[in-house]
N, CA, C and O atoms as a printed pandas DataFrame, in Angstrom:
     atom_number atom_name residue_name chain_id  residue_number  x_coord  y_coord  z_coord
0              1         N          MET        A               1   60.175  -20.340   65.200
1              2        CA          MET        A               1   60.514  -21.681   64.803
2              3         C          MET        A               1   59.230  -22.549   64.851
3              4         O          MET        A               1   58.999  -23.368   63.961
4              5         N          LEU        A               2   58.424  -22.364   65.872
5              6        CA          LEU        A               2   57.195  -23.160   65.900
6              7         C          LEU        A               2   56.278  -22.780   64.769
7              8         O          LEU        A               2   55.598  -23.659   64.240
8              9         N          PHE        A               3   56.212  -21.568   64.375
9             10        CA          PHE        A               3   55.378  -21.192   63.223
10            11         C          PHE        A               3   55.887  -21.911   61.967
11            12         O          PHE        A               3   55.091  -22.431   61.186
12            13         N          LEU        A               4   57.157  -21.939   61.781
13            14        CA          LEU        A               4   57.700  -22.643   60.618
14            15         C          LEU        A               4   57.363  -24.110   60.571
15            16         O          LEU        A               4   57.027  -24.671   59.528
16            17         N          ALA        A               5   57.469  -24.738   61.792
17            18        CA          ALA        A               5   57.155  -26.160   61.850
18            19         C          ALA        A               5   55.679  -26.438   61.509
19            20         O          ALA        A               5   55.355  -27.380   60.786
20            21         N          LEU        A               6   54.789  -25.575   62.060
21            22        CA          LEU        A               6   53.377  -25.748   61.772
22            23         C          LEU        A               6   53.080  -25.480   60.334
23            24         O          LEU        A               6   52.278  -26.205   59.744
24            25         N          ALA        A               7   53.672  -24.488   59.733
25            26        CA          ALA        A               7   53.493  -24.174   58.317
26            27         C          ALA        A               7   53.941  -25.309   57.464
27            28         O          ALA        A               7   53.254  -25.669   56.508
28            29         N          LEU        A               8   55.072  -25.890   57.774
29            30        CA          LEU        A               8   55.551  -27.065   56.970
30            31         C          LEU        A               8   54.609  -28.217   57.118
31            32         O          LEU        A               8   54.337  -28.928   56.151
32            33         N          PHE        A               9   54.098  -28.421   58.328
33            34        CA          PHE        A               9   53.161  -29.528   58.481
34            35         C          PHE        A               9   51.907  -29.359   57.712
35            36         O          PHE        A               9   51.391  -30.325   57.151
36            37         N          ALA        A              10   51.378  -28.132   57.662
37            38        CA          ALA        A              10   50.181  -27.832   56.889
38            39         C          ALA        A              10   50.434  -28.053   55.397
39            40         O          ALA        A              10   49.565  -28.567   54.693
40            41         N          LEU        A              11   51.608  -27.672   54.914
41            42        CA          LEU        A              11   51.914  -27.873   53.487
42            43         C          LEU        A              11   52.075  -29.349   53.167
43            44         O          LEU        A              11   51.797  -29.783   52.049
44            45         N          ALA        A              12   52.527  -30.126   54.157
45            46        CA          ALA        A              12   52.739  -31.542   53.888
46            47         C          ALA        A              12   51.460  -32.344   53.970
47            48         O          ALA        A              12   51.469  -33.529   53.635
48            49         N          GLY        A              13   50.382  -31.764   54.389
49            50        CA          GLY        A              13   49.160  -32.490   54.477
50            51         C          GLY        A              13   49.059  -33.522   55.590
51            52         O          GLY        A              13   48.442  -34.573   55.414
52            53         N          CYS        A              14   49.664  -33.222   56.736
53            54        CA          CYS        A              14   49.686  -34.176   57.839
54            55         C          CYS        A              14   48.692  -33.788   58.911
55            56         O          CYS        A              14   48.888  -34.148   60.072
56            57         N          GLU        A              15   47.663  -33.090   58.584
57            58        CA          GLU        A              15   46.623  -32.804   59.546
58            59         C          GLU        A              15   45.792  -34.032   59.750
59            60         O          GLU        A              15   45.612  -34.798   58.804
60            61         N          PRO        A              16   45.260  -34.270   60.961
61            62        CA          PRO        A              16   44.409  -35.479   61.118
62            63         C          PRO        A              16   43.265  -35.414   60.107
63            64         O          PRO        A              16   42.661  -34.373   59.847
64            65         N          SER        A              17   43.014  -36.597   59.559
65            66        CA          SER        A              17   42.006  -36.669   58.507
66            67         C          SER        A              17   41.392  -38.022   58.417
67            68         O          SER        A              17   42.044  -39.034   58.674
68            69         N          THR        A              18   40.122  -38.050   58.049
69            70        CA          THR        A              18   39.483  -39.335   57.861
70            71         C          THR        A              18   39.513  -39.708   56.378
71            72         O          THR        A              18   39.034  -40.781   56.013
72            73         N          SER        A              19   40.067  -38.840   55.508
73            74        CA          SER        A              19   40.025  -39.103   54.061
74            75         C          SER        A              19   40.872  -40.368   53.706
75            76         O          SER        A              19   40.580  -41.058   52.729
76            77         N          ASP        A              20   41.910  -40.651   54.508
77            78        CA          ASP        A              20   42.731  -41.826   54.257
78            79         C          ASP        A              20   41.892  -43.086   54.344
79            80         O          ASP        A              20   41.985  -43.978   53.501
80            81         N          ALA        A              21   41.087  -43.139   55.361
81            82        CA          ALA        A              21   40.289  -44.345   55.584
82            83         C          ALA        A              21   39.129  -44.434   54.607
83            84         O          ALA        A              21   38.670  -45.537   54.309
84            85         N          ASP        A              22   38.637  -43.303   54.096
85            86        CA          ASP        A              22   37.468  -43.263   53.210
86            87         C          ASP        A              22   37.856  -43.598   51.795
87            88         O          ASP        A              22   36.977  -43.863   50.974
88            89         N          ALA        A              23   39.138  -43.598   51.468
89            90        CA          ALA        A              23   39.562  -43.758   50.085
90            91         C          ALA        A              23   39.749  -45.199   49.652
91            92         O          ALA        A              23   40.144  -45.439   48.512
92            93         N          GLY        A              24   39.480  -46.169   50.518
93            94        CA          GLY        A              24   39.664  -47.536   50.148
94            95         C          GLY        A              24   41.084  -47.972   50.523
95            96         O          GLY        A              24   41.708  -47.365   51.392
96            97         N          PRO        A              25   41.614  -49.060   49.847
97            98        CA          PRO        A              25   42.962  -49.534   50.146
98            99         C          PRO        A              25   43.986  -48.415   49.943
99           100         O          PRO        A              25   43.967  -47.687   48.950
100          101         N          VAL        A              26   44.863  -48.315   50.914
101          102        CA          VAL        A              26   45.902  -47.289   50.883
102          103         C          VAL        A              26   47.268  -47.930   50.951
103          104         O          VAL        A              26   47.498  -48.862   51.721
104          105         N          ASP        A              27   48.181  -47.413   50.128
105          106        CA          ASP        A              27   49.590  -47.823   50.152
106          107         C          ASP        A              27   50.257  -46.933   51.207
107          108         O          ASP        A              27   50.482  -45.749   50.957
108          109         N          PRO        A              28   50.584  -47.505   52.419
109          110        CA          PRO        A              28   51.111  -46.672   53.474
110          111         C          PRO        A              28   52.457  -46.058   53.091
111          112         O          PRO        A              28   52.777  -44.965   53.559
112          113         N          VAL        A              29   53.276  -46.740   52.235
113          114        CA          VAL        A              29   54.585  -46.142   51.871
114          115         C          VAL        A              29   54.313  -44.935   50.945
115          116         O          VAL        A              29   54.975  -43.909   51.101
116          117         N          ALA        A              30   53.420  -45.013   50.046
117          118        CA          ALA        A              30   53.093  -43.921   49.130
118          119         C          ALA        A              30   52.486  -42.776   49.973
119          120         O          ALA        A              30   52.873  -41.620   49.801
120          121         N          MET        A              31   51.607  -43.065   50.815
121          122        CA          MET        A              31   51.043  -42.006   51.735
122          123         C          MET        A              31   52.086  -41.338   52.534
123          124         O          MET        A              31   52.083  -40.117   52.690
124          125         N          GLY        A              32   53.014  -42.147   53.064
125          126        CA          GLY        A              32   54.082  -41.671   53.891
126          127         C          GLY        A              32   54.990  -40.722   53.075
127          128         O          GLY        A              32   55.435  -39.684   53.565
128          129         N          ALA        A              33   55.243  -41.116   51.830
129          130        CA          ALA        A              33   56.094  -40.301   51.003
130          131         C          ALA        A              33   55.537  -38.887   50.864
131          132         O          ALA        A              33   56.301  -37.923   50.914
132          133         N          LYS        A              34   54.213  -38.739   50.689
133          134        CA          LYS        A              34   53.593  -37.453   50.608
134          135         C          LYS        A              34   53.727  -36.699   51.902
135          136         O          LYS        A              34   54.039  -35.508   51.890
136          137         N          LYS        A              35   53.505  -37.345   52.998
137          138        CA          LYS        A              35   53.548  -36.717   54.317
138          139         C          LYS        A              35   54.950  -36.403   54.787
139          140         O          LYS        A              35   55.115  -35.566   55.675
140          141         N          ALA        A              36   55.957  -37.031   54.237
141          142        CA          ALA        A              36   57.328  -36.908   54.664
142          143         C          ALA        A              36   58.005  -35.587   54.120
143          144         O          ALA        A              36   59.141  -35.269   54.471
144          145         N          ARG        A              37   57.279  -34.866   53.279
145          146        CA          ARG        A              37   57.869  -33.647   52.746
146          147         C          ARG        A              37   58.269  -32.673   53.902
147          148         O          ARG        A              37   59.260  -31.952   53.785
148          149         N          ALA        A              38   57.535  -32.664   54.950
149          150        CA          ALA        A              38   57.844  -31.787   56.071
150          151         C          ALA        A              38   59.076  -32.260   56.836
151          152         O          ALA        A              38   59.631  -31.495   57.625
152          153         N          CYS        A              39   59.499  -33.445   56.636
153          154        CA          CYS        A              39   60.629  -34.000   57.378
154          155         C          CYS        A              39   61.976  -33.821   56.684
155          156         O          CYS        A              39   63.033  -33.901   57.310
156          157         N          ILE        A              40   61.913  -33.580   55.387
157          158        CA          ILE        A              40   63.138  -33.526   54.572
158          159         C          ILE        A              40   64.139  -32.507   54.999
159          160         O          ILE        A              40   65.343  -32.753   54.930
160          161         N          GLY        A              41   63.657  -31.316   55.457
161          162        CA          GLY        A              41   64.543  -30.255   55.843
162          163         C          GLY        A              41   65.564  -30.625   56.921
163          164         O          GLY        A              41   66.690  -30.127   56.927
164          165         N          CYS        A              42   65.136  -31.534   57.854
165          166        CA          CYS        A              42   66.044  -31.915   58.927
166          167         C          CYS        A              42   66.590  -33.327   58.685
167          168         O          CYS        A              42   67.787  -33.573   58.832
168          169         N          HIS        A              43   65.682  -34.263   58.307
169          170        CA          HIS        A              43   66.097  -35.679   58.200
170          171         C          HIS        A              43   66.564  -36.057   56.833
171          172         O          HIS        A              43   66.939  -37.210   56.621
172          173         N          GLY        A              44   66.563  -35.125   55.866
173          174        CA          GLY        A              44   67.147  -35.430   54.551
174          175         C          GLY        A              44   66.200  -36.097   53.613
175          176         O          GLY        A              44   65.198  -36.688   54.016
176          177         N          PRO        A              45   66.553  -35.990   52.275
177          178        CA          PRO        A              45   65.767  -36.733   51.307
178          179         C          PRO        A              45   65.749  -38.198   51.567
179          180         O          PRO        A              45   66.801  -38.789   51.813
180          181         N          LYS        A              46   64.600  -38.813   51.524
181          182        CA          LYS        A              46   64.442  -40.240   51.757
182          183         C          LYS        A              46   64.974  -40.653   53.135
183          184         O          LYS        A              46   65.348  -41.806   53.348
184          185         N          GLY        A              47   65.002  -39.683   54.071
185          186        CA          GLY        A              47   65.334  -40.020   55.443
186          187         C          GLY        A              47   66.785  -40.150   55.701
187          188         O          GLY        A              47   67.162  -40.661   56.756
188          189         N          VAL        A              48   67.645  -39.717   54.797
189          190        CA          VAL        A              48   69.125  -39.821   54.977
190          191         C          VAL        A              48   69.572  -38.359   55.336
191          192         O          VAL        A              48   69.613  -37.489   54.466
192          193         N          SER        A              49   69.884  -38.132   56.560
193          194        CA          SER        A              49   70.280  -36.784   57.075
194          195         C          SER        A              49   71.646  -36.416   56.569
195          196         O          SER        A              49   72.527  -37.267   56.446
196          197         N          ARG        A              50   71.818  -35.187   56.285
197          198        CA          ARG        A              50   73.102  -34.637   55.891
198          199         C          ARG        A              50   73.770  -33.859   57.016
199          200         O          ARG        A              50   74.869  -33.323   56.872
200          201         N          VAL        A              51   73.047  -33.818   58.169
201          202        CA          VAL        A              51   73.556  -33.034   59.316
202          203         C          VAL        A              51   73.599  -34.000   60.537
203          204         O          VAL        A              51   72.586  -34.605   60.887
204          205         N          ALA        A              52   74.720  -34.125   61.140
205          206        CA          ALA        A              52   74.958  -35.069   62.215
206          207         C          ALA        A              52   73.979  -34.929   63.394
207          208         O          ALA        A              52   73.637  -35.921   64.039
208          209         N          SER        A              53   73.533  -33.696   63.671
209          210        CA          SER        A              53   72.650  -33.555   64.777
210          211         C          SER        A              53   71.187  -33.971   64.554
211          212         O          SER        A              53   70.390  -34.014   65.492
212          213         N          TYR        A              54   70.854  -34.278   63.285
213          214        CA          TYR        A              54   69.525  -34.787   62.968
214          215         C          TYR        A              54   69.684  -36.252   62.528
215          216         O          TYR        A              54   70.439  -36.555   61.604
216          217         N          PRO        A              55   68.976  -37.131   63.191
217          218        CA          PRO        A              55   69.198  -38.573   62.849
218          219         C          PRO        A              55   68.589  -38.960   61.479
219          220         O          PRO        A              55   67.571  -38.411   61.055
220          221         N          SER        A              56   69.216  -39.874   60.841
221          222        CA          SER        A              56   68.621  -40.448   59.650
222          223         C          SER        A              56   67.552  -41.411   60.082
223          224         O          SER        A              56   67.681  -42.114   61.084
224          225         N          LEU        A              57   66.472  -41.427   59.288
225          226        CA          LEU        A              57   65.291  -42.255   59.595
226          227         C          LEU        A              57   65.209  -43.440   58.650
227          228         O          LEU        A              57   64.492  -44.400   58.932
228          229         N          ALA        A              58   65.918  -43.397   57.550
229          230        CA          ALA        A              58   65.804  -44.441   56.534
230          231         C          ALA        A              58   66.254  -45.792   57.119
231          232         O          ALA        A              58   67.324  -45.918   57.715
232          233         N          GLY        A              59   65.400  -46.773   56.922
233          234        CA          GLY        A              59   65.653  -48.154   57.330
234          235         C          GLY        A              59   65.411  -48.462   58.785
235          236         O          GLY        A              59   65.601  -49.598   59.221
236          237         N          LEU        A              60   64.985  -47.446   59.562
237          238        CA          LEU        A              60   64.674  -47.749   60.939
238          239         C          LEU        A              60   63.339  -48.577   61.082
239          240         O          LEU        A              60   62.481  -48.552   60.199
240          241         N          ASP        A              61   63.217  -49.278   62.183
241          242        CA          ASP        A              61   62.043  -50.142   62.442
242          243         C          ASP        A              61   60.771  -49.287   62.518
243          244         O          ASP        A              61   60.774  -48.247   63.178
244          245         N          GLU        A              62   59.704  -49.699   61.869
245          246        CA          GLU        A              62   58.431  -49.012   61.859
246          247         C          GLU        A              62   57.926  -48.798   63.256
247          248         O          GLU        A              62   57.622  -47.661   63.618
248          249         N          ASP        A              63   57.815  -49.874   64.097
249          250        CA          ASP        A              63   57.239  -49.748   65.354
250          251         C          ASP        A              63   58.028  -48.756   66.242
251          252         O          ASP        A              63   57.440  -48.007   67.021
252          253         N          TYR        A              64   59.364  -48.770   66.108
253          254        CA          TYR        A              64   60.200  -47.830   66.813
254          255         C          TYR        A              64   59.853  -46.361   66.445
255          256         O          TYR        A              64   59.717  -45.498   67.311
256          257         N          MET        A              65   59.719  -46.125   65.134
257          258        CA          MET        A              65   59.415  -44.756   64.714
258          259         C          MET        A              65   58.048  -44.284   65.169
259          260         O          MET        A              65   57.878  -43.133   65.570
260          261         N          VAL        A              66   57.043  -45.210   65.102
261          262        CA          VAL        A              66   55.716  -44.855   65.579
262          263         C          VAL        A              66   55.774  -44.512   67.065
263          264         O          VAL        A              66   55.189  -43.524   67.508
264          265         N          GLU        A              67   56.481  -45.335   67.823
265          266        CA          GLU        A              67   56.626  -45.135   69.282
266          267         C          GLU        A              67   57.240  -43.796   69.549
267          268         O          GLU        A              67   56.738  -43.067   70.404
268          269         N          GLN        A              68   58.287  -43.431   68.877
269          270        CA          GLN        A              68   58.955  -42.148   69.072
270          271         C          GLN        A              68   58.083  -40.971   68.744
271          272         O          GLN        A              68   58.058  -39.984   69.479
272          273         N          LEU        A              69   57.360  -41.063   67.636
273          274        CA          LEU        A              69   56.434  -40.016   67.277
274          275         C          LEU        A              69   55.340  -39.858   68.307
275          276         O          LEU        A              69   54.926  -38.733   68.588
276          277         N          GLN        A              70   54.852  -40.962   68.887
277          278        CA          GLN        A              70   53.837  -40.882   69.937
278          279         C          GLN        A              70   54.420  -40.195   71.185
279          280         O          GLN        A              70   53.724  -39.424   71.846
280          281         N          LEU        A              71   55.689  -40.472   71.506
281          282        CA          LEU        A              71   56.341  -39.881   72.655
282          283         C          LEU        A              71   56.586  -38.431   72.425
283          284         O          LEU        A              71   56.480  -37.654   73.374
284          285         N          PHE        A              72   56.899  -38.015   71.261
285          286        CA          PHE        A              72   56.996  -36.553   70.887
286          287         C          PHE        A              72   55.658  -35.858   70.977
287          288         O          PHE        A              72   55.532  -34.760   71.520
288          289         N          LYS        A              73   54.677  -36.519   70.435
289          290        CA          LYS        A              73   53.328  -35.911   70.507
290          291         C          LYS        A              73   52.803  -35.739   71.920
291          292         O          LYS        A              73   52.173  -34.722   72.211
292          293         N          SER        A              74   53.042  -36.704   72.819
293          294        CA          SER        A              74   52.546  -36.590   74.183
294          295         C          SER        A              74   53.551  -35.797   75.024
295          296         O          SER        A              74   53.310  -35.586   76.212
296          297         N          GLN        A              75   54.681  -35.348   74.437
297          298        CA          GLN        A              75   55.756  -34.597   75.070
298          299         C          GLN        A              75   56.453  -35.378   76.233
299          300         O          GLN        A              75   57.083  -34.794   77.114
300          301         N          GLN        A              76   56.304  -36.697   76.182
301          302        CA          GLN        A              76   57.092  -37.519   77.079
302          303         C          GLN        A              76   58.551  -37.532   76.607
303          304         O          GLN        A              76   59.452  -37.745   77.418
304          305         N          ARG        A              77   58.791  -37.314   75.356
305          306        CA          ARG        A              77   60.128  -37.152   74.792
306          307         C          ARG        A              77   60.188  -35.644   74.341
307          308         O          ARG        A              77   59.355  -35.185   73.560
308          309         N          GLN        A              78   61.183  -34.919   74.855
309          310        CA          GLN        A              78   61.237  -33.495   74.702
310          311         C          GLN        A              78   62.191  -33.111   73.513
311          312         O          GLN        A              78   63.366  -33.477   73.526
312          313         N          ASN        A              79   61.688  -32.399   72.530
313          314        CA          ASN        A              79   62.471  -31.746   71.529
314          315         C          ASN        A              79   61.512  -30.670   70.940
315          316         O          ASN        A              79   60.508  -31.028   70.325
316          317         N          PRO        A              80   61.805  -29.380   71.118
317          318        CA          PRO        A              80   60.856  -28.385   70.681
318          319         C          PRO        A              80   60.377  -28.539   69.245
319          320         O          PRO        A              80   59.186  -28.389   68.974
320          321         N          MET        A              81   61.295  -28.838   68.313
321          322        CA          MET        A              81   60.872  -28.962   66.925
322          323         C          MET        A              81   60.019  -30.224   66.739
323          324         O          MET        A              81   58.955  -30.161   66.123
324          325         N          MET        A              82   60.453  -31.310   67.237
325          326        CA          MET        A              82   59.707  -32.579   67.008
326          327         C          MET        A              82   58.398  -32.557   67.820
327          328         O          MET        A              82   57.418  -33.140   67.355
328          329         N          ASN        A              83   58.324  -31.957   68.938
329          330        CA          ASN        A              83   57.052  -31.824   69.697
330          331         C          ASN        A              83   56.099  -31.061   68.890
331          332         O          ASN        A              83   54.920  -31.410   68.822
332          333         N          ALA        A              84   56.578  -29.975   68.241
333          334        CA          ALA        A              84   55.698  -29.154   67.419
334          335         C          ALA        A              84   55.272  -29.886   66.134
335          336         O          ALA        A              84   54.142  -29.726   65.673
336          337         N          MET        A              85   56.166  -30.675   65.570
337          338        CA          MET        A              85   55.851  -31.428   64.344
338          339         C          MET        A              85   54.846  -32.539   64.633
339          340         O          MET        A              85   53.935  -32.780   63.840
340          341         N          ALA        A              86   55.010  -33.201   65.744
341          342        CA          ALA        A              86   54.162  -34.400   66.067
342          343         C          ALA        A              86   52.815  -34.063   66.585
343          344         O          ALA        A              86   51.912  -34.895   66.493
344          345         N          VAL        A              87   52.614  -32.893   67.126
345          346        CA          VAL        A              87   51.368  -32.537   67.795
346          347         C          VAL        A              87   50.139  -32.730   66.925
347          348         O          VAL        A              87   49.072  -33.085   67.425
348          349         N          ASN        A              88   50.279  -32.503   65.650
349          350        CA          ASN        A              88   49.091  -32.617   64.736
350          351         C          ASN        A              88   49.012  -33.966   63.968
351          352         O          ASN        A              88   48.137  -34.174   63.127
352          353         N          LEU        A              89   49.974  -34.876   64.299
353          354        CA          LEU        A              89   49.947  -36.199   63.569
354          355         C          LEU        A              89   48.851  -37.099   64.159
355          356         O          LEU        A              89   48.703  -37.212   65.376
356          357         N          SER        A              90   48.113  -37.716   63.286
357          358        CA          SER        A              90   47.224  -38.754   63.705
358          359         C          SER        A              90   48.015  -40.083   63.798
359          360         O          SER        A              90   49.159  -40.177   63.352
360          361         N          GLU        A              91   47.366  -41.095   64.388
361          362        CA          GLU        A              91   48.051  -42.439   64.433
362          363         C          GLU        A              91   48.292  -42.887   62.999
363          364         O          GLU        A              91   49.348  -43.446   62.702
364          365         N          THR        A              92   47.339  -42.655   62.103
365          366        CA          THR        A              92   47.534  -43.065   60.691
366          367         C          THR        A              92   48.690  -42.334   60.042
367          368         O          THR        A              92   49.466  -42.948   59.308
368          369         N          ASP        A              93   48.833  -41.000   60.298
369          370        CA          ASP        A              93   49.950  -40.270   59.806
370          371         C          ASP        A              93   51.258  -40.945   60.265
371          372         O          ASP        A              93   52.156  -41.204   59.464
372          373         N          MET        A              94   51.334  -41.212   61.541
373          374        CA          MET        A              94   52.529  -41.808   62.128
374          375         C          MET        A              94   52.856  -43.178   61.464
375          376         O          MET        A              94   54.013  -43.460   61.151
376          377         N          GLN        A              95   51.840  -43.997   61.263
377          378        CA          GLN        A              95   52.049  -45.272   60.623
378          379         C          GLN        A              95   52.563  -45.122   59.188
379          380         O          GLN        A              95   53.456  -45.853   58.759
380          381         N          HIS        A              96   51.975  -44.143   58.438
381          382        CA          HIS        A              96   52.404  -43.919   57.053
382          383         C          HIS        A              96   53.832  -43.414   56.983
383          384         O          HIS        A              96   54.628  -43.878   56.167
384          385         N          LEU        A              97   54.157  -42.440   57.865
385          386        CA          LEU        A              97   55.524  -41.924   57.887
386          387         C          LEU        A              97   56.490  -43.040   58.206
387          388         O          LEU        A              97   57.504  -43.184   57.523
388          389         N          ALA        A              98   56.213  -43.823   59.205
389          390        CA          ALA        A              98   57.086  -44.960   59.607
390          391         C          ALA        A              98   57.235  -45.953   58.472
391          392         O          ALA        A              98   58.331  -46.464   58.243
392          393         N          ALA        A              99   56.177  -46.233   57.768
393          394        CA          ALA        A              99   56.207  -47.220   56.692
394          395         C          ALA        A              99   57.151  -46.697   55.601
395          396         O          ALA        A              99   57.993  -47.425   55.075
396          397         N          TYR        A             100   56.977  -45.408   55.283
397          398        CA          TYR        A             100   57.807  -44.820   54.246
398          399         C          TYR        A             100   59.297  -44.812   54.577
399          400         O          TYR        A             100   60.121  -45.203   53.751
400          401         N          PHE        A             101   59.655  -44.352   55.825
401          402        CA          PHE        A             101   61.075  -44.256   56.175
402          403         C          PHE        A             101   61.620  -45.666   56.364
403          404         O          PHE        A             101   62.790  -45.889   56.052
404          405         N          ALA        A             102   60.851  -46.627   56.853
405          406        CA          ALA        A             102   61.361  -48.036   57.040
406          407         C          ALA        A             102   61.648  -48.637   55.662
407          408         O          ALA        A             102   62.517  -49.501   55.549
408          409         N          ALA        A             103   60.962  -48.217   54.644
409          410        CA          ALA        A             103   61.100  -48.803   53.266
410          411         C          ALA        A             103   62.312  -48.234   52.589
411          412         O          ALA        A             103   62.699  -48.763   51.547
412          413         N          GLN        A             104   62.941  -47.204   53.089
413          414        CA          GLN        A             104   64.084  -46.575   52.428
414          415         C          GLN        A             104   65.323  -47.288   52.809
415          416         O          GLN        A             104   65.442  -47.770   53.935
416          417         N          PRO        A             105   66.275  -47.375   51.888
417          418        CA          PRO        A             105   67.560  -48.027   52.214
418          419         C          PRO        A             105   68.306  -47.245   53.306
419          420         O          PRO        A             105   68.403  -46.019   53.252
420          421         N          SER        A             106   68.828  -47.979   54.295
421          422        CA          SER        A             106   69.505  -47.281   55.427
422          423         C          SER        A             106   70.804  -46.695   54.933
423          424         O          SER        A             106   71.413  -47.246   54.016
424          425         N          PRO        A             107   71.262  -45.561   55.529
425          426        CA          PRO        A             107   72.463  -44.942   55.002
426          427         C          PRO        A             107   73.729  -45.771   55.200
427          428         O          PRO        A             107   74.745  -45.542   54.543
428          429         N          GLY        A             108   73.651  -46.776   56.152
429          430        CA          GLY        A             108   74.811  -47.590   56.329
430          431         C          GLY        A             108   74.854  -48.799   55.397
431          432         O          GLY        A             108   75.757  -49.629   55.498
432          433         N          GLY        A             109   73.884  -48.900   54.492
433          434        CA          GLY        A             109   73.817  -49.958   53.574
434          435         C          GLY        A             109   73.428  -51.336   54.158
435          436         O          GLY        A             109   73.758  -52.391   53.616
436          437         N          ASP        A             110   72.720  -51.262   55.276
437          438        CA          ASP        A             110   72.276  -52.489   55.946
438          439         C          ASP        A             110   71.199  -53.244   55.197
439          440         O          ASP        A             110   70.916  -54.394   55.531
440          441         N          ARG        A             111   70.602  -52.644   54.211
441          442        CA          ARG        A             111   69.575  -53.322   53.461
442          443         C          ARG        A             111   70.123  -53.806   52.127
443          444         O          ARG        A             111   69.393  -54.412   51.342
């Protein structure tokens, strides 16, 4: 399972990188959309989960999502899949992912 998570992350382009900063102005939502490909399997297209055991991320607060990813990365919050997914995320990756999911309509229609 860990191998699958790492392979998905590599395919999604979420390795720590300085290229985001070197490219000039960046649209965090667009960057997050590219990086979120690894998240779709569990959290659903555009962050709306189809499985009750995986939370929907669409419409959640950006700061909350960044904080949770930091907790998974540091393993202060334990979940084998999420710990494996977050370990290679940079702070920029976390901010981009959070911006993308926060910009999506929440599944409850709160937006």
